[in-house]
Residue, then its C-alpha position, 0 to 999 in steps of 0.5 A: m340844074p333843075l330836073k325837067g321833061e318826060i322820063r320814062v326810067p328802066s321796066d319793073k326789076s320784079i316784074s321783068h324776072r317773072s314775065i321770063m319765068l312764067s313765060s318759060l312754064a307757059k304753054g304756047k309764045t309769049k311775047i315780052k316789051k319793055f324788058l328790063f335788061s340789067e344784070d339780075t334780069l340776066h342772070t334769070i334768063l340764063a338760068f332759064l336757057r339752062l333749064g331748056s327754055n327757048i327765049k329769043i332775043f330781038h333788038r331792032n328786030k334782028k335777032i341776039s345771040v344769047k349764048d353770052v347774054f351779058s354782051l347785051l349790057k355792051i349795047n345802049p342801055i335805053s336803046l336796047e329797051e326801046e327798040s328791043y323785045i323778047v319771044v320766049e316758047g313755053l315748057d309747059k312746065n317740062l324743065k330740064e334738070p340743069d347740067d351745072v351749078l346755076y350761077l345766079g350773080n346778086s338777084g335774090t329774086t331769081t333764087r327765091l323764086l326759082s327754088g320754088i320752080l326747081a322744087g316743084k319740077i327737078n330732080y336735083a339742082v344746085l344755086t350759088g351767086d356772088d359774095s353777096l348773095r351767098n351770105r343773104p338768108m335763104e332758110r325762109v324758103k328752105i322751111p316752106l319746101e322742105k314742108m311740101g316735101a322737097k328736101i333743101f340743104l344749105r351752108q351752115n343751114r340757111l346760106l347759099p349753095m343751095t341745092i335742091l332735091g325736089g318733085n313730088l310735092k304735096g300741098i301745104s298751108y302755109k302762115s308766114k312771119i313776114a309779108s314777103a313777097q319772095v317766100k309767098s312766090c316761092i310757095l305758089l310757083a311749087g304748089l303749080f307742080t301739084q293739084d293739091k291745096v296750096e295756101v299761103i297766109e302772111p301778116t299783111k299783103s306783100r308784093d302781088h307781081t306773081e298772083r297778078l301774071l298768073r291771072f294773066f296767064e289764066v291760073d286760076i287764084e284766090e287772094n283775100p282782100k282782093i284789090e280793085d284796081e278800077k277804085f284805086i284807078e279812080a282815087y288817082k285820076n281824081r287825087d282823092i286822097n282820101l279815097y286813097f287811103s280808105l282803099i290802103n287801109k280796107i287792104f294792108s290792116k288785116e292778113n292776107k290770104v293767097a290760094l291757088k284753085e284747081d286749074r294751074e295751068l299757064k296758058g300762053n299766047k299773050e304778050i306782056f308790057i313790063p311798065a316803069d319801075i317805081s323804085s327806080a323812079a323813086f330817084f328821080i322823084v325825090g331829085a325833082l322835089l327837092i332840086e329848085n324849079s324842076e318838073i318832071l313826067l314819068k311815064d308808064l310808072l307802075l302804080n301798083p297798091t302793094r308798091s305804092g308806098i311811096i305814093d302814101v310818103l309823098l302824099k303825106m308829106e304834101a309833095n305836089i303830084s299828081f296822076e295821068n293816063v291812068r289804065i290797066l295792062n296785062g293784070e298791072i295798073v300803070g299811069d303817068l306821075r307828074v312831079k314838082y319841087t316841093p320846098n316845106l315838106k312835112p316829116i313822116k313816119i313809116e312803120g308797120s304794114l308800110i314798110p313792105r310797100l317800100i322796102d327798097e325805096i328806103p334808101i332813097l326817102s331818107l333824103l326827103m326825110l333829111f330836107a323835111n321839117g321836122k323829125s322823120i322816123v323809120k320803124d319795123a324795117k329790120e328787112l333792110r339790114v338783110k339786102e343787098s347789104d345792111r341798108i340801115s347801117l349804111i344809110c347811117s353812116n353815110l349821112s352821119q358825114f353830112g352833120v346830120n343829126i341821125e339816130e340808128f335803131e335796129d329796124g329802122f332809124e330817127i332823122e332831123g330835118i335840116s336846110k342845105e344851107k347847113i349842110l353845105k356849110n357842115i361839109e365845106n372843105k371835107n372829103i365825102f367818101i359814100k360807102t356802098f357795100l356794092d349796094h345799088r339803091i345806096a349809091m343811087t341815093f347819093k348819087i341823087l344827093e350829088k344832085v341837089l347839093n350841086k357838090k362830088f363825092n368819092f364813092e367807094n363802087e358806083e358800078c354797082i348801079k348798073t345790077s338794076f339800072p346800067s342807065f341810071n347816070i345817062y337818063l340822070d344827066k340828060h333831065l339837068e338843065d343847065 
């Protein structure tokens, strides 16, 4: 069953989170279209409601009660995204102290970015989350926030719950050991509440949605190196691979420096259009490349170079892809991506500065490596071990059931390509059980492999997909042709 047709996957989760946060901090109203309604982003909405933000949600032009925001997930997810919008009346940074612990579910983005905002303004707040989130490292935001003057308390000095005693912050020039958009964003958002110098230096440029959205709200921000969007648009439109990689090398071969300048007032009265999430699209991209006779057009796709690591991989593996209708929307590069079935994919080596630009896509990209002609390697990806699960371990243990030659490293893995025919022979009369450890990206990866092999697997828990992509199975079934 090939994948066919036009697909507008759900909107970008990173930008959806930030749209609520920055709209709440802004002065004036902001209208948000194509918001991703998922468990993670609803935790962000709920947190900001408890901080005093005036957030109104409309579905089919009728106002929806936000007293129980999770009831929204009972609405058809495609209808919810296509026929809903949000209006946020900004607080001009005047948040109120929450009257209870802020429970943030499984959302690491909400936790780390919100910690910077709370440290900048709130005298006392406590953050916690589900079992998975309570075991993810938080000392990476504790360290810079304490250098800025906040008091941060963590369980075992690194884990949630987190207690924040904030306010009266001072400036900082912080050199991060890792390229982390969450750490960088945490510091920049905290820096909105001081007029001191605030600067973040990281070993290479991490995803820059916070910077782009701050600039969209007219905050004065300086970046070096700065991405030349128009040149990237030219490269995409002309499928100019040489220009694309020369621009990529120029940006990601050096350390990145971001600084807040004097004007730190967020000016509202904006309209934000959230583009389609390239991380969600990755599952359909890989499915179309691997399922014979497939051809899909992915609409309104986020093509931000800090997130386009998957594009690097596709071009290097000589995948059959092309770009259409590339343009700028509220500071982000957006376009349509056409993907066609591609046998004989070349093997790939993913390492170094490429890792932060596709860290979330590595699970699904492991399937392209699985069917490539030769050995593929992932290195420098130790961060995968502290995501929603230990993704390196789960990729390797799950794929090993298929008779695949895969070797696990501390910071990645090596996999030797194999044909579909050999895999099908290896699993003949075998009961395949996929461990997910409640990790949505692991679950979706192996749902795609089910379709590629036209086999059914047993899953430990595939309901976890709802944390980021509630309509995943609907889209998948809709675009598979008999």
